[in-house]
C-alpha positions, 0 to 999 in steps of 0.5 A, a space after each residue: 526506520 521502515 524496512 519493508 511495506 506490504 500494500 494489500 488491495 481491496 478486491 471486494 469493492 465493486 469498481 475494482 475492475 475499473 480502480 485499484 483500491 488500497 485495503 490496508 498497509 503493513 509497514 515493518 521496521 528493522 526490528 520486525 515490529 509491524 504497524 497497520 495503516 488503514 486510512 488510505 484514500 478509498 477513492 481508488 487509484 488508476 493504476 498499481 503504480 500510482 498506488 505504489 508512488 503515493 506509498 513510497 512518498 508517504 513512508 519515504 522508502 525505496 520502490 524496491 521496499 514495497 510489495 503489493 498483495 491481494 
């Protein structure tokens, strides 16, 4: 079961100011084992909320388990 999710934003893209782009996601389970997921939509999101909503839906975690970092 996933305990914590960290979403790292991709601020290297030129359209970063217009869209929120996901660089990669790190999921940590209850044992502390981390898995990296870097196959998220590179098209971008209109807001961080939209990105977090998608992460919550994909990983089936509570919103409070998701942290966004740059």
